[in-house]
C-alpha positions in Angstrom: -10.1 1.0 -12.4 -7.8 0.7 -15.7 -4.3 2.7 -13.7 -3.1 4.0 -11.1 -3.5 7.6 -11.8 -7.4 7.0 -12.5 -8.1 5.2 -9.0 -5.7 8.3 -7.7 -8.0 10.9 -8.6 -11.3 8.7 -7.8 -10.1 8.1 -4.3 -9.2 11.7 -3.8 -12.8 12.6 -3.8 -13.4 10.5 -1.1 -10.5 12.2 0.9 -12.4 14.6 4.0 -9.8 15.0 6.8 -9.2 18.4 8.5 -5.3 18.2 8.4 -2.7 17.5 5.2 -1.3 14.9 7.7 -3.6 13.2 8.3 -3.1 10.3 5.2 0.8 10.0 6.4 -0.5 9.5 9.8 -3.1 7.0 9.1 -0.5 5.3 7.0 0.7 3.4 9.9 -2.3 2.9 11.5 -3.4 0.9 8.5 -0.7 -0.8 7.9 -0.6 -2.1 11.2 -4.2 -3.5 10.9 -3.2 -5.6 7.9 0.2 -7.0 9.8 -2.0 -7.7 12.8 -4.3 -10.0 10.5 -0.8 -11.6 9.6 0.5 -11.9 13.2 -2.8 -13.6 14.4 -2.3 -16.0 12.0 1.1 -17.0 12.8 0.4 -16.9 16.0 -2.5 -19.5 15.6 -1.3 -21.4 13.1 2.4 -20.6 12.3 1.5 -19.5 8.8 -0.8 -17.5 7.0 -3.1 -20.5 6.4 -5.6 -18.3 9.4 -5.4 -15.3 7.5 -9.0 -14.0 6.2 -8.2 -12.9 2.5 -11.1 -10.7 2.2 -10.5 -8.9 5.9 -6.8 -8.4 4.2 -8.3 -7.3 0.8 -9.7 -5.1 2.6 -7.0 -3.6 5.0 -4.5 -3.0 1.9 -7.3 -1.2 0.2 -7.0 1.3 3.2 -3.6 1.6 2.6 -3.8 1.9 -1.0 -6.6 4.7 -0.4 -3.7 6.4 1.9 -0.8 5.5 -0.3 -2.7 7.9 -3.2 -4.0 10.3 -0.5 0.1 11.1 0.2 0.9 11.2 -3.0 -1.8 13.3 -4.0 -0.9 15.9 -1.3 2.9 15.7 -2.3 1.6 16.4 -5.9 2.8 12.5 -7.0 1.1 10.1 -9.2 0.7 6.9 -8.5 2.0 5.5 -12.0 4.9 7.4 -11.6 6.0 6.2 -8.1 5.0 2.7 -9.4 7.4 2.8 -12.3 10.2 4.3 -10.7 10.0 1.3 -8.3 9.8 -1.0 -11.0 12.7 0.6 -12.7 14.6 0.6 -8.9 14.2 -3.3 -8.3 15.1 -4.4 -12.1 18.3 -2.4 -11.4 18.8 -4.3 -8.0 18.3 -7.5 -9.9 21.0 -6.5 -12.2 23.1 -5.3 -9.7 22.5 -8.9 -8.0 21.1 -6.8 -5.0 17.8 -9.3 -6.0 18.6 -12.5 -6.1 16.4 -15.1 -8.3 14.2 -17.8 -5.8 
């Protein structure tokens, strides 16, 4: 996949839901599943060492699909969203809101 917009277009071919609200609601559910993997590792190990990266990547993929579906339903481009977000972060860094590590 060479771009966010190509992913967005291809991913939406798999969109099969009864109501336009589905991806907006499912986004929270998928984020929760990714968080659960982190929480379990933190509870058992006190760090991220117990996170199954393969499972985590699969959950992040589900989050990404729902983000793409939400963007599509709102008539937004993932590439534009990503670019705008980078611009916002650069502005925050320039304003001192984000400090270097």
